[in-house]
C-alpha positions in Angstrom: 20.0 17.0 2.2 23.1 14.8 1.9 21.6 11.4 2.1 23.2 8.4 3.7 22.3 6.5 0.5 23.3 9.3 -1.9 25.4 7.2 -4.3 22.9 4.4 -4.5 20.0 6.8 -4.7 21.6 8.4 -7.8 21.7 5.0 -9.5 18.0 4.4 -8.7 17.2 7.9 -9.9 19.0 7.4 -13.2 17.1 4.1 -13.9 13.7 5.7 -13.1 14.5 8.7 -15.4 15.6 6.5 -18.3 12.6 4.2 -18.0 10.3 7.3 -17.8 11.9 8.8 -20.9 11.4 5.7 -22.9 7.8 5.3 -21.7 6.9 8.8 -22.7 8.4 8.2 -26.1 6.6 4.9 -26.5 9.9 3.0 -26.9 10.2 1.1 -23.6 9.4 -2.3 -25.0 11.8 -1.8 -27.9 14.7 -0.3 -26.0 14.5 -1.4 -22.4 17.2 -4.0 -23.0 19.6 -1.2 -24.1 19.4 0.6 -20.7 22.1 -1.4 -18.9 24.7 -0.6 -21.5 23.5 3.1 -21.7 23.7 3.6 -17.9 26.9 1.5 -17.5 28.9 2.3 -20.7 32.2 0.8 -19.5 34.8 -0.2 -20.2 35.7 0.0 -16.5 33.4 -0.9 -13.6 32.4 2.0 -11.3 31.2 0.1 -8.2 31.5 -3.6 -8.6 33.9 -6.3 -9.8 33.0 -5.9 -13.4 30.7 -4.0 -15.8 28.8 -7.2 -16.5 27.6 -7.5 -12.9 26.8 -3.8 -12.8 24.7 -4.1 -15.9 22.9 -7.1 -14.5 22.0 -5.0 -11.5 20.7 -2.3 -13.7 18.7 -4.9 -15.7 17.0 -6.0 -12.4 16.4 -2.4 -11.4 14.7 -1.7 -14.7 12.4 -4.6 -14.0 11.5 -3.0 -10.6 10.9 0.4 -12.3 8.4 -1.4 -14.6 6.7 -3.0 -11.6 8.1 -6.4 -12.1 9.8 -8.7 -9.6 13.5 -8.7 -10.4 13.9 -12.4 -9.7 11.3 -13.4 -12.3 9.2 -15.1 -9.6 6.6 -12.5 -9.0 5.0 -12.0 -5.6 2.6 -9.4 -4.2 5.3 -7.9 -2.0 6.3 -4.4 -3.0 9.8 -4.6 -1.4 12.1 -6.9 -3.4 15.7 -8.1 -3.2 18.0 -7.4 -6.2 20.1 -10.6 -5.8 22.8 -9.5 -8.2 23.5 -6.5 -6.0 23.5 -8.4 -2.6 27.1 -9.0 -1.7 30.0 -8.5 0.7 28.0 -8.3 3.9 29.5 -10.5 6.7 27.6 -13.7 7.3 29.1 -14.0 10.8 27.7 -11.2 12.9 30.4 -10.8 15.6 34.0 -10.6 14.6 37.3 -9.9 16.5 39.1 -6.7 15.2 42.7 -5.7 15.3 42.0 -4.0 18.6 42.3 -7.4 20.3 45.3 -7.2 22.8 45.3 -10.9 23.7 44.8 -9.7 27.3 45.2 -11.9 30.3 41.7 -11.3 31.6 40.1 -13.1 28.6 36.7 -11.5 29.4 35.4 -12.5 26.0 36.1 -16.2 26.6 34.8 -16.1 30.2 31.5 -14.4 29.1 30.8 -16.8 26.3 28.4 -19.6 27.4 28.8 -21.6 24.3 32.6 -22.1 24.2 32.8 -20.2 20.9 35.9 -18.2 21.6 39.5 -19.4 21.6 42.9 -17.8 21.1 44.7 -18.3 17.8 47.9 -16.5 16.7 47.9 -14.3 19.9 44.3 -13.1 19.2 40.8 -14.1 20.2 38.9 -15.9 17.5 35.1 -16.7 17.3 34.0 -20.1 16.0 31.0 -19.3 13.8 29.7 -22.9 14.2 29.4 -22.4 18.0 28.5 -18.7 18.1 24.9 -18.0 19.0 25.2 -14.2 18.4 24.2 -13.4 21.9 26.6 -10.4 22.0 28.0 -11.1 25.5 31.6 -11.1 24.3 31.3 -7.7 22.6 29.8 -6.3 25.9 32.6 -7.9 28.0 35.7 -6.9 26.0 37.4 -3.9 27.7 39.0 -2.8 24.5 35.8 -2.8 22.4 37.7 -5.2 20.1 34.7 -7.3 19.1 32.5 -5.6 16.4 28.8 -6.2 15.9 28.6 -6.5 12.1 24.9 -7.2 11.8 23.7 -6.5 8.2 22.2 -3.0 7.9 19.0 -4.3 6.2 18.5 -6.9 8.9 19.4 -4.5 11.7 17.0 -1.8 10.6 14.0 -4.1 9.8 11.5 -3.3 12.5 9.8 -6.7 12.4 12.7 -9.1 11.8 11.5 -10.0 8.4 15.0 -10.3 6.9 17.2 -13.4 7.0 20.0 -14.8 4.8 20.0 -18.0 2.7 22.8 -20.5 2.5 24.7 -18.3 0.0 24.5 -15.3 2.3 21.9 -13.5 0.2 19.2 -11.4 1.7 15.8 -13.1 1.9 12.6 -11.2 2.9 10.0 -13.2 4.8 6.8 -11.8 3.2 4.7 -13.2 6.0 6.4 -10.8 8.4 7.3 -7.9 6.0 5.1 -4.8 6.7 6.5 -3.1 3.5 7.6 0.0 5.3 10.6 0.4 3.0 13.2 1.0 5.7 15.4 -1.7 4.3 15.4 -0.1 0.8 17.3 2.9 2.1 19.4 1.0 4.6 21.3 -1.3 2.2 24.6 0.3 1.2 24.8 -2.0 -1.8 21.5 -0.8 -3.3 20.4 -4.5 -3.1 16.8 -3.9 -2.0 14.2 -1.9 -4.0 10.5 -1.4 -4.4 8.3 -2.0 -7.4 7.1 1.1 -9.2 3.8 2.1 -10.8 5.7 4.8 -12.9 5.2 3.1 -16.3 1.5 2.4 -15.5 0.8 6.0 -14.7 2.5 7.4 -17.8 0.6 4.9 -19.9 -2.7 6.1 -18.3 -1.9 9.7 -19.3 -0.8 8.7 -22.8 -4.0 6.7 -23.2 -6.0 9.9 -22.5 -7.4 8.8 -19.2 -8.6 11.3 -16.7 -5.7 10.9 -14.2 -6.0 12.9 -10.9 -3.1 13.2 -8.5 -3.6 13.1 -4.7 -0.6 14.9 -3.1 0.2 13.8 0.5 0.0 16.3 3.4 3.7 15.5 4.1 4.6 17.3 0.9 4.4 20.9 2.1 7.8 22.2 3.2 9.9 19.3 1.8 10.7 21.1 -1.5 11.3 24.6 0.0 9.2 27.5 1.3 8.0 28.6 -2.1 7.0 25.2 -3.6 3.3 25.2 -2.7 0.4 23.0 -3.5 -0.3 25.4 -6.4 3.2 24.6 -7.7 2.4 20.9 -7.6 -0.9 21.4 -9.4 0.7 23.4 -12.2 3.5 20.9 -12.7 1.2 17.9 -12.7 -1.2 19.5 -15.2 1.8 20.3 -17.5 2.8 16.7 -17.2 -0.7 15.5 -18.4 -2.6 15.0 -15.1 -6.2 16.2 -15.3 -6.1 17.8 -11.9 -4.7 17.5 -8.4 -6.3 17.2 -4.9 -4.6 18.2 -1.7 -4.8 14.9 0.3 -5.0 16.8 3.6 -8.7 16.9 2.7 -8.6 13.1 3.1 -7.1 13.7 6.5 -10.1 15.8 7.4 -12.4 12.9 6.1 -10.5 10.2 8.0 -10.3 12.2 11.2 -14.0 13.0 11.2 -15.0 9.4 10.7 -12.4 8.0 13.1 -13.5 10.6 15.8 -17.1 9.2 15.7 -15.7 5.6 16.0 -13.4 6.6 18.9 -16.2 8.4 20.7 -18.4 5.3 20.6 -15.6 3.0 21.6 -14.7 5.2 24.5 -18.3 4.9 25.8 -18.0 1.1 25.6 -14.6 1.1 27.3 -13.0 -0.4 24.2 -9.5 0.7 23.2 -8.8 1.6 19.6 -5.9 2.1 17.2 -5.7 4.3 14.1 -5.8 2.7 10.6 -4.3 5.4 8.2 -0.7 4.2 8.2 -0.5 1.1 6.0 2.7 -0.2 7.6 1.1 0.1 11.0 -2.0 -1.7 9.6 0.3 -4.4 8.2 2.0 -4.7 11.6 -1.3 -5.4 13.3 -2.5 -7.8 10.6 0.7 -9.9 10.5 2.1 -9.6 14.0 -0.8 -8.8 16.3 -3.9 -10.4 14.5 -5.8 -10.7 17.8 -5.9 -6.8 17.9 -7.8 -6.5 14.6 -11.1 -5.9 16.4 -9.3 -2.9 18.1 -8.2 -1.3 14.8 -10.3 1.5 13.4 -12.5 0.5 10.4 -12.1 3.9 8.9 -10.2 4.1 5.5 -7.0 6.1 5.0 -7.0 9.6 3.6 -5.7 8.2 0.3 -8.7 5.9 0.0 -11.2 8.5 1.2 -10.3 11.0 -1.5 -10.1 8.3 -4.2 -13.6 7.2 -3.3 -14.8 10.8 -3.4 -13.4 11.2 -6.9 -14.7 7.9 -8.1 -18.2 8.6 -6.9 -18.2 11.7 -9.0 -16.6 10.0 -12.0 -16.2 6.2 -12.0 -13.8 6.3 -14.9 -11.3 8.6 -13.1 -7.8 7.2 -12.4 -6.4 8.2 -9.0 -2.7 8.4 -8.1 -1.3 9.0 -4.7 2.0 11.0 -4.5 4.0 11.0 -1.3 7.0 9.7 0.7 5.5 6.3 1.5 6.4 2.9 0.0 3.8 1.0 2.1 1.0 2.9 0.4 1.7 0.8 -2.7 0.7 -2.3 -0.7 -2.5 -0.6 0.4 -3.3 0.3 -3.2 -3.0 -3.4 -4.1 -5.3 -4.5 -1.4 -8.3 -5.8 -3.3 -10.4 -5.8 -0.1 -10.6 -2.0 0.1 -13.1 -0.7 -2.4 -12.4 2.5 -4.3 -8.8 2.9 -3.2 -6.1 4.7 -5.2 -5.3 3.0 -8.5 -1.6 3.8 -8.3 1.0 5.1 -5.9 4.1 7.2 -6.7 6.9 8.2 -4.4 8.5 11.6 -4.7 11.5 10.0 -6.5 9.2 8.5 -9.1 7.1 11.6 -9.8 10.2 13.7 -10.0 11.6 11.3 -12.6 8.3 11.6 -14.5 8.6 15.4 -14.4 12.2 15.5 -15.5 11.6 13.1 -18.4 8.8 15.3 -19.5 10.8 18.5 -19.1 8.6 19.8 -16.2 9.9 21.6 -13.1 8.3 22.4 -9.8 8.4 26.3 -9.7 7.6 28.7 -6.9 4.0 29.9 -6.8 1.9 31.9 -4.2 -0.2 29.7 -1.9 -3.8 30.1 -3.0 -5.0 26.5 -3.1 -6.4 25.2 0.2 -8.6 22.2 0.1 -7.7 21.0 3.6 -7.9 22.5 7.1 -4.7 23.2 9.0 -5.5 20.0 11.0 -5.6 18.0 7.8 -2.4 19.5 6.6 -0.7 18.2 9.8 -2.1 14.7 9.3 1.3 13.7 8.1 3.0 14.6 11.4 3.2 12.4 14.4 0.3 13.4 16.6 -1.5 15.0 13.8 -4.1 12.2 13.4 -5.0 12.1 17.1 -5.0 15.8 17.3 -7.5 16.2 14.4 -9.7 13.4 15.7 -9.9 15.1 19.1 -10.7 18.4 17.3 -13.5 16.7 15.4 -15.0 15.4 18.7 -14.8 18.9 20.2 -16.6 20.2 17.2 -19.4 17.7 17.8 -19.6 18.9 21.4 -18.0 15.7 22.8 -16.0 16.1 26.1 -12.5 14.8 25.4 -10.8 15.8 28.7 -10.7 12.3 30.0 -9.5 10.7 26.8 -5.9 9.6 26.6 -4.0 9.0 23.4 -0.7 7.0 23.0 1.1 8.7 20.1 3.6 6.3 18.6 6.4 7.7 16.4 8.4 4.9 14.8 8.1 1.2 14.6 9.6 0.5 18.0 7.0 2.7 19.8 4.2 1.1 17.7 5.3 -2.4 18.6 5.6 -1.5 22.3 2.1 0.0 22.4 0.6 -3.0 20.6 2.3 -5.4 23.1 0.8 -3.4 26.0 -2.6 -3.4 24.3 -2.5 -7.1 23.7 -1.5 -7.8 27.3 -4.3 -5.5 28.5 -1.9 -3.1 30.2 -2.1 -0.1 27.9 -3.0 2.9 30.1 -4.3 5.1 27.2 -7.6 4.8 25.4 -6.4 5.2 21.8 -3.2 4.4 19.9 -2.0 6.6 17.0 0.5 4.4 15.1 2.9 5.8 12.6 5.8 3.4 11.6 8.0 6.2 10.2 9.7 8.3 12.9 8.0 11.7 13.0 5.1 10.4 11.0 4.6 10.4 7.2 7.0 13.4 7.0 9.8 11.0 7.9 8.8 8.4 5.2 11.5 6.5 3.4 11.1 8.5 0.2 11.3 11.9 1.9 13.5 14.5 0.2 14.9 16.1 3.3 15.3 15.2 6.9 12.4 16.3 9.1 14.6 18.8 10.9 15.7 20.4 7.6 12.2 21.3 6.5 10.3 21.7 9.7 10.5 25.5 9.7 9.3 25.8 6.1 6.5 23.3 6.8 5.3 25.0 9.9 5.4 28.4 8.2 3.4 27.2 5.2 0.7 25.5 7.4 0.5 28.7 9.6 -0.7 30.6 6.5 -3.7 28.3 6.0 -7.1 29.8 6.5 -8.6 28.8 9.9 -11.7 26.7 9.3 -13.3 23.8 11.2 -13.0 20.2 10.0 -16.7 19.5 9.5 -17.3 23.0 8.0 -14.5 22.3 5.5 -15.9 18.9 4.5 -19.3 20.6 3.7 -17.5 23.4 1.8 -15.6 20.8 -0.3 -18.6 18.7 -0.9 -16.9 15.8 0.8 -19.2 15.2 3.8 -21.1 12.2 2.2 -18.1 9.9 1.4 -18.4 6.3 2.6 -15.6 5.9 5.1 -15.9 2.3 6.3 -13.0 0.0 5.2 -15.3 -2.4 3.5 -17.3 0.3 1.8 
């Protein structure tokens, strides 16, 4: 996949790789200050005004790779602004381009209710002190001469959590931020990043801890038709992980528990939402708190498998691997007992592999710990589909149950607004903030369209087995699934 953020991604990748190499070698504390000069050797700048600014950006990125806030003022938020990289975005949103013909009609001036437009040097000009950024002038101009230059981070934030300070630098309102990570990949200046647990995970392995990886259902297909869960298990063991669990099993656990909850709520006439997408949960908590009683109390697949592993061995260290940034915020939630200790995105685990000299290699698909339903948990509609399947396995009639499947933040917000207003026609809401579900997460390695065929083919090979039957087979039918444990 040719990524829209390919150049900025390469910088991030290089920083993660160098930090991982030093951590494996036990030299991070000693040599971390040398990384800016190593990555940006000079003498000429590659992207910025000078190598000194470029090196400062790398310095702040190294902090993020170590799980430290780049500003030095640490907060709990996973998503952080790299202030040294934030630049050159227009502060004024609407601007008149060279397409302006100084026409007689003056539709732009006539449409502006704030008197913000006048003609200067035979061209329309917008007074930023009067402009209220309503956009009416841009809509009215017959020549499309007025451009909407809204900052990409602000434009793509689904909850309006991004503003600018007096110096024009990006500021994240943490009371609004749902930590979905969309802004991380929207900024063309690589000025927003996410804290990493990469160093912590390597230290756990080096310290001889029993570290078990939990690989997300969204993984199958993203790395090609021959990279199976067996491929992942082999690579992870070579790297030093004690074992690997297919997190689709957690999907089976979550769906089974959520199905029971939904069935009871349906009898009572109470509408419910899912609780497995952490960004969706954050959206409810921070923007629709009155709907918290309608949110499922079932834990996510990540927490479910982590609890299962910790009940067998309290000393085990659990690590989620997938395309999600928001999972990091879930792992840090101290109110959820037994959750994953650490979360790694694909970019981060690949950096760990490369630093260790390990590759993902093709292997036959023999490992199956999850049902086909659990494997599809990462797709939009997969959660609701498996919950309904679980109810059918219990002998519950589902023909009158209606589900609102939300793919993307806009659809989630619309459904929650309807639920809040008492106008939602469906009985249940499946909310996934990433378009297409977890498979469309911000750290995905390919577009959903690119790997859909491979993913569908791999899941089609899975052995047909019922959800409850599989939970018994895997010894996972006794796990505590309530959010508070």
